[in-house]
N, C-alpha and C positions, 0 to 999 in steps of 0.2 A: 501437176508432175516437178518434185522438188529434183533437182539435182543438186548432188554431191561433188562440189567441186574440189574436196582435198582427196577423196580416192583418184581423179584425174590427174594421171600420168601431163610434165609438162610437155608443149608442142616443141618443134625444134628449133623454132627462134626463142624460143623462152631459154631453153639448153643453149644456145648459140649464145645469147646477149650477156645471161649468167657466165658462161667462160670467158668473154670478154672485158666482162668486168671483175673477175677473179684477176686474171692476167694483167690489169690495169694496175689494181689493187697490189699484188703482188709487186709487182714493179716501182711503184709508190715506198713501198716498205723495205725494197730490197736497196733502192737508191741512198735512202735516209735524206732525202732533204725536206723532211718537214719536221719543225721547230716548236713542238708542242710540250709543252715540260712536263716531264715525268713520264712521257710516251715514248717507250722505245721501239720503235717501228723495224729494227733486225731480232729482233727476240720475238714477234709476232709471226705468224704462217696464216696466211687465208686456206682455208682447207675447201671450203666452198662457198658457194654463191644460188641462193633460190631468188627466184624471181615472181611477182605478180604474174598473173596473165594479160592484165591489161599493160604490164612494165611498168608500173608506177610503184611499185615498189621492190625494193631488192635486202635480202636478209643474209646477210655477211656471216660466215661463222669463223672465227677466229679460236687458236690453240696458241698458247705463249710458251717457248721454247726454252727448256732449261728450268730457272730459277721464279721466272717471271710470273708475277701476281693476273692470271689472265683476268679473273675481274675486274681489277681496276685498269686494268689497259682496258677492256671494254669499256667501261665506265668513260673511260677520257675520250675512246676513238667516238661516241655517241656522242659527247660533249662535246666534239672539235670536227663533227662531217662534214661541215662547208666545204673545206679542200678539198676533200676526197670526193664530195660528189659535183667539184667544181670539174677536175681532172679529170672525172669518167665523161662528163659533157663534153668538154674539146677533147677527150680521146676514143670514143665512140657518136658517129651519128645518131641520132635520136631525137626523135619527138619531142619525148617528155623525157627527161635524164631524171630516173629512178631514186627515190627518195629511199638513204642508206637507212638501215636499220644492224646494226652489227652485234652478234650474241656469241656468247660465250659456245662450244663445237665440244660438248660432253659426250658425242661419241669411240671415244678412247677410253673413258674409262668405263662406261658402257660393256665396250666390248672386253674388259679388264674385268668387270662383274661378270660374263656370261662366263667367258675362263675359269675363274675361279670356280663357281657352278659347277661347271663340267669336271673339274678336274676332284670334285670332292671325293671319296672313297665309296660313297650311298650310289650315289651317280653313276661313279664309273664301273660299278660292280654291273648295275643296270643297264647300263649299254655295251657290256662285255654282254652279256645276257640273253642282247637283243640279238647281237652279232650272231652268236652260237646257233638262237633259233634259227634265223636267218640264212646262216649257212645249212643248216640242215633242211628248211623247207625246199632250198635252192637242189641239195643231193637228192631230195626226194620228186623234186617233178624231172632230173636228171634219171631217174630208175624208169620212170613212168613210160 
């Protein structure tokens, strides 16, 4: 029997560890105590951390604030992940300090894309028609 781990919801421990890692990294960014040339930690937002079931890998999703080139910042973070991993290991008691993988968070762009699709006149007309049909169904059900 094959297990589909990708569809399995994260455990309570995974969620707790991921949130702690997010807090540690967020504090590092806000305190601006990193001296990595080209990195703008005060203009980087840690949006989410997802951790593997064995707690060995943590994917850190980041987003740039303002005019920051997020792709460039992610590359710098991945090139200099040692100090981040060290600080996570010092701040959180774990048997194994997870390997950090920084990725650009595209959820905001995806939500903008979906919003633009939903605001298209053809789609808007379909949604309105669906709402009218649903209202008519509710009224006919109330009469019965």
